[in-house]
C-alpha positions as CSV (number, residue, x, y, z in Angstrom):
1,M,0.0,0.2,-0.1
2,K,1.1,3.5,-1.2
3,T,1.5,6.1,1.7
4,I,1.4,9.7,1.3
5,H,2.6,12.6,3.6
6,E,2.0,15.7,1.8
7,P,-1.5,17.1,1.3
8,H,-0.6,18.6,-2.3
9,L,0.6,15.0,-3.2
10,M,-2.5,13.3,-1.9
11,Q,-4.5,15.8,-4.0
12,R,-2.3,15.0,-7.3
13,E,-3.1,11.2,-6.8
14,A,-6.8,11.6,-6.5
15,D,-7.1,13.8,-9.4
16,D,-5.1,11.7,-11.3
17,L,-7.1,8.9,-10.2
18,R,-10.7,10.6,-11.0
19,V,-9.1,11.8,-14.6
20,A,-8.5,7.8,-14.9
21,G,-12.4,7.2,-14.5
22,K,-11.6,5.7,-10.7
23,R,-14.0,5.8,-8.2
24,I,-12.5,6.6,-5.0
25,V,-13.6,6.1,-1.1
26,L,-12.1,7.8,1.7
27,V,-12.2,6.0,5.7
28,P,-10.8,9.0,7.9
29,T,-9.5,7.5,11.1
30,M,-7.7,8.5,14.3
31,G,-5.1,5.7,13.7
32,A,-4.8,2.5,16.5
33,L,-7.1,0.8,14.2
34,H,-9.4,-2.1,15.6
35,G,-11.5,-4.4,14.0
36,G,-14.7,-1.4,13.8
37,H,-11.7,0.8,11.0
38,T,-11.4,-2.6,9.8
39,A,-14.8,-3.3,8.3
40,L,-15.2,0.2,7.5
41,I,-12.5,-0.1,5.3
42,R,-13.6,-3.6,3.9
43,E,-17.3,-1.7,3.4
44,A,-15.1,1.0,1.4
45,R,-13.7,-1.9,-1.1
46,T,-17.0,-2.6,-2.4
47,L,-18.0,0.9,-3.2
48,G,-15.4,1.7,-5.3
49,D,-12.2,1.4,-7.4
50,V,-9.4,2.9,-4.8
51,V,-9.9,3.0,-1.2
52,V,-7.8,5.6,0.9
53,V,-7.1,5.2,4.3
54,T,-6.3,8.2,6.7
55,L,-4.5,8.5,9.5
56,F,-4.6,11.9,11.4
57,V,-5.0,12.2,15.1
58,N,-6.9,15.8,15.4
59,P,-5.6,18.1,17.2
60,A,-8.5,20.2,16.6
61,Q,-11.1,18.0,17.7
62,F,-9.5,17.3,21.3
63,G,-10.6,19.8,24.3
64,E,-8.1,21.0,26.9
65,G,-7.1,18.2,29.4
66,E,-8.6,15.2,26.5
67,D,-6.2,12.7,25.8
68,Y,-4.7,14.0,22.4
69,G,-0.9,13.6,23.7
70,R,-1.2,10.1,24.9
71,Y,-3.5,9.0,21.6
72,P,-2.3,5.5,20.8
73,R,-0.3,6.0,17.4
74,D,1.4,3.1,15.5
75,I,1.9,4.0,11.8
76,E,3.6,0.7,10.9
77,R,0.9,-1.9,12.7
78,D,-2.0,0.8,10.9
79,A,-0.5,0.8,7.9
80,L,-0.6,-3.2,7.7
81,L,-4.5,-3.7,9.2
82,A,-5.4,-1.1,6.5
83,S,-3.5,-3.3,3.3
84,G,-4.6,-6.1,5.1
85,A,-8.5,-5.1,4.7
86,G,-8.3,-3.7,2.0
87,G,-6.8,0.0,1.5
88,D,-4.9,1.1,-1.7
89,L,-3.5,4.6,-0.8
90,L,-2.7,5.6,3.3
91,F,-3.1,9.5,3.7
92,A,-0.5,10.3,6.9
93,P,0.0,13.9,7.2
94,E,1.9,15.5,9.9
95,T,0.1,18.1,11.8
96,T,2.1,21.0,10.8
97,A,0.8,19.7,6.4
98,M,-2.5,20.4,8.4
99,Y,-2.4,23.2,10.3
100,P,0.4,25.4,9.0
101,P,1.2,28.1,10.9
102,G,-1.0,30.8,10.9
103,Y,-3.6,28.7,10.1
104,Q,-7.2,30.1,11.2
105,T,-10.0,28.7,9.1
106,F,-12.7,26.5,10.5
107,V,-15.6,24.5,9.5
108,N,-18.6,25.0,11.9
109,V,-22.3,23.1,11.7
110,E,-23.7,25.4,14.4
111,R,-26.6,23.7,16.1
112,L,-26.4,20.2,15.6
113,S,-22.7,20.4,17.4
114,L,-24.1,21.8,19.9
115,R,-25.8,18.7,21.1
116,L,-24.8,15.3,23.7
117,E,-21.1,15.1,22.4
118,G,-21.0,18.9,21.5
119,A,-22.3,19.7,24.8
120,A,-20.0,17.8,27.1
121,R,-16.8,18.8,24.5
122,P,-17.3,21.9,22.9
123,G,-15.4,22.9,20.0
124,H,-15.0,19.4,19.4
125,F,-17.1,19.2,16.3
126,R,-15.7,21.7,15.4
127,G,-12.3,20.1,14.6
128,V,-14.1,17.2,13.3
129,A,-16.3,19.2,10.5
130,T,-13.1,21.0,9.6
131,V,-10.3,17.6,9.5
132,V,-13.1,16.0,7.3
133,A,-13.9,19.2,5.0
134,K,-9.8,19.3,4.5
135,L,-9.7,15.8,4.1
136,F,-12.3,15.7,1.5
137,N,-10.8,18.5,-0.9
138,I,-7.5,16.8,-0.6
139,A,-8.1,13.3,-1.2
140,R,-11.3,13.8,-3.7
141,P,-13.6,10.9,-2.9
142,H,-16.7,10.3,-4.1
143,S,-17.9,8.7,-0.8
144,A,-16.4,8.2,2.7
145,V,-17.4,5.8,5.0
146,F,-18.4,6.0,9.2
147,G,-19.0,4.0,11.9
148,Q,-22.5,4.2,13.3
149,K,-21.3,4.2,16.7
150,D,-20.0,7.9,16.2
151,A,-23.6,8.6,15.4
152,Q,-23.3,12.4,16.0
153,Q,-20.5,12.9,13.9
154,V,-22.5,11.5,11.1
155,I,-25.3,14.1,11.4
156,V,-23.2,16.7,11.6
157,L,-21.0,15.5,8.5
158,R,-24.1,14.7,6.7
159,R,-25.7,17.9,7.2
160,M,-22.1,19.7,6.6
161,V,-22.0,18.1,2.8
162,R,-25.2,19.4,2.5
163,D,-25.0,22.8,3.2
164,L,-22.0,23.3,1.3
165,D,-22.9,21.1,-1.5
166,L,-19.5,19.1,-1.2
167,G,-20.6,16.4,-3.4
168,V,-19.5,13.4,-0.7
169,E,-21.6,10.2,-0.1
170,I,-21.5,9.5,3.2
171,V,-21.8,5.7,4.3
172,V,-22.1,4.3,7.7
173,V,-21.5,1.2,9.0
174,P,-23.1,-0.5,11.5
175,T,-21.1,-0.6,15.1
176,L,-18.7,-3.5,15.0
177,R,-19.0,-5.2,19.1
178,E,-16.7,-7.2,21.1
179,Q,-18.3,-10.7,22.0
180,D,-20.0,-9.1,25.4
181,G,-21.5,-6.5,23.7
182,L,-18.8,-3.6,24.4
183,A,-18.2,-1.1,21.2
184,M,-15.3,-1.4,19.8
185,S,-12.8,1.5,20.3
186,S,-9.5,2.7,20.2
187,R,-9.7,3.9,23.7
188,N,-11.2,0.8,25.1
189,V,-7.1,0.3,25.7
190,Y,-7.2,2.7,28.5
191,L,-9.7,0.4,30.6
192,T,-8.1,-1.3,33.5
193,P,-9.0,-5.3,33.8
194,A,-11.9,-4.1,36.2
195,Q,-13.2,-2.0,34.1
196,R,-13.1,-3.5,31.3
197,V,-15.3,-6.4,33.1
198,E,-18.2,-3.8,34.1
199,A,-18.1,-1.8,30.5
200,P,-20.4,-3.9,28.5
201,V,-23.1,-2.4,30.9
202,L,-23.2,0.6,28.5
203,Y,-24.5,-1.6,25.6
204,R,-27.2,-3.7,28.6
205,S,-28.5,0.0,29.0
206,L,-29.0,0.7,25.5
207,R,-30.4,-2.9,25.2
208,K,-32.8,-2.2,27.9
209,A,-33.9,1.2,26.4
210,E,-35.2,-0.2,23.3
211,D,-37.0,-3.2,25.5
212,L,-38.8,-0.7,27.0
213,I,-39.5,0.8,24.0
214,R,-40.9,-1.9,21.6
215,S,-42.8,-3.1,24.7
216,G,-44.9,0.2,24.5
217,E,-42.5,2.7,27.0
218,R,-43.3,6.1,25.4
219,S,-42.0,8.6,28.2
220,A,-38.0,9.3,27.1
221,G,-37.7,10.2,30.9
222,A,-39.2,6.8,31.8
223,V,-36.5,5.2,29.2
224,V,-33.7,7.7,30.6
225,A,-34.1,7.0,34.0
226,A,-33.8,3.2,33.5
227,M,-30.7,3.2,31.7
228,T,-29.3,5.7,34.4
229,L,-29.7,2.9,36.8
230,E,-28.5,0.4,35.0
231,I,-25.2,1.9,34.5
232,T,-25.0,3.3,37.7
233,G,-26.5,-0.4,39.5
234,G,-24.2,-2.3,37.9
235,S,-20.9,-0.6,37.5
236,S,-18.4,2.4,38.6
237,A,-18.7,4.6,36.0
238,A,-19.7,8.3,36.0
239,I,-22.3,9.3,33.4
240,D,-21.6,12.1,31.2
241,Y,-24.9,12.0,29.6
242,V,-27.8,9.8,28.7
243,S,-30.2,11.1,26.1
244,V,-33.3,10.1,24.1
245,A,-33.7,12.4,20.8
246,D,-34.7,12.6,17.3
247,A,-32.2,11.1,15.5
248,D,-32.3,13.6,13.0
249,T,-32.1,16.8,14.9
250,L,-30.5,15.7,17.9
251,D,-33.6,17.2,19.9
252,P,-34.2,15.9,23.4
253,L,-37.2,13.8,23.0
254,V,-40.2,14.3,25.9
255,T,-42.3,11.1,24.0
256,L,-41.7,8.9,21.9
257,S,-44.5,9.1,18.2
258,P,-45.0,6.4,16.1
259,G,-42.7,6.4,13.0
260,A,-40.5,9.0,14.5
261,P,-36.4,8.0,14.4
262,V,-35.0,7.6,17.6
263,L,-31.5,8.1,18.6
264,V,-30.5,6.7,22.3
265,S,-27.1,7.2,23.0
266,L,-25.2,8.0,26.4
267,A,-21.5,8.5,27.3
268,A,-19.7,7.6,30.5
269,R,-16.3,7.8,32.0
270,F,-14.6,4.3,33.6
271,G,-11.7,6.4,35.3
272,T,-10.5,8.8,33.0
273,T,-11.7,7.1,30.4
274,R,-14.5,8.4,28.4
275,L,-16.9,5.9,26.6
276,I,-19.9,6.5,24.0
277,D,-22.6,4.3,22.4
278,N,-25.8,4.4,21.2
279,I,-28.8,2.9,19.2
280,H,-31.4,4.0,16.5
281,I,-34.6,2.8,16.8
282,R,-37.5,3.5,14.6
283,L,-40.5,3.1,15.9
């Protein structure tokens, strides 16, 4: 697999591919690849002629006190995994290439970025939208593949693509989970053995929410209360938020209505490790 580090060289490669009539599919990642990432790459392989995998730990989406400095980085390992899953090109720029001295242009998807993860991590989605817009301009993809685990990210990016007429198809792959239900995440490696035993409680709480809703519960507050009790009663996790919201607008719901797309999501901390998860439900 060919590795490119400079944005202008990646642009040149992408332009040549487009001229040759090739369909480019992008898989943006921050590295520390796991089975969830390789599932995205395998899906991308089915969607086009050339799969571009990006490795870039984006400082703009990390807040003060978050884990930017210790985020796992191993480009050689990631390159092997990306190639084995079907990647053709690896774009791995340096931070100074993406944000050179004097950089001052950012993309902000305003209302959607203020809910849930945006409320808990101010500025996070400004960083996400900015780097993805840059990656779209650099890699010139026809499609880009993301994971359902980052549900709000997908909603924000779809709005950015529509609002800015970027012409990139956003493809979403279901969350890949460990055998005990824990959503695969690069941050799972931070969990202590005891925390790792507890962490599947997050998915159990989502399943409880689904069972309640499928059984006829229409009060979002009752669903949130049941999820909260499941998490606090079954683990040492500190909850950042538990939410039942409209899956398109992220507006919090009071009563669930037939036909409404519902996003049930959460974020919780096991010690210093913050994990997120979600499920979509359509009544």
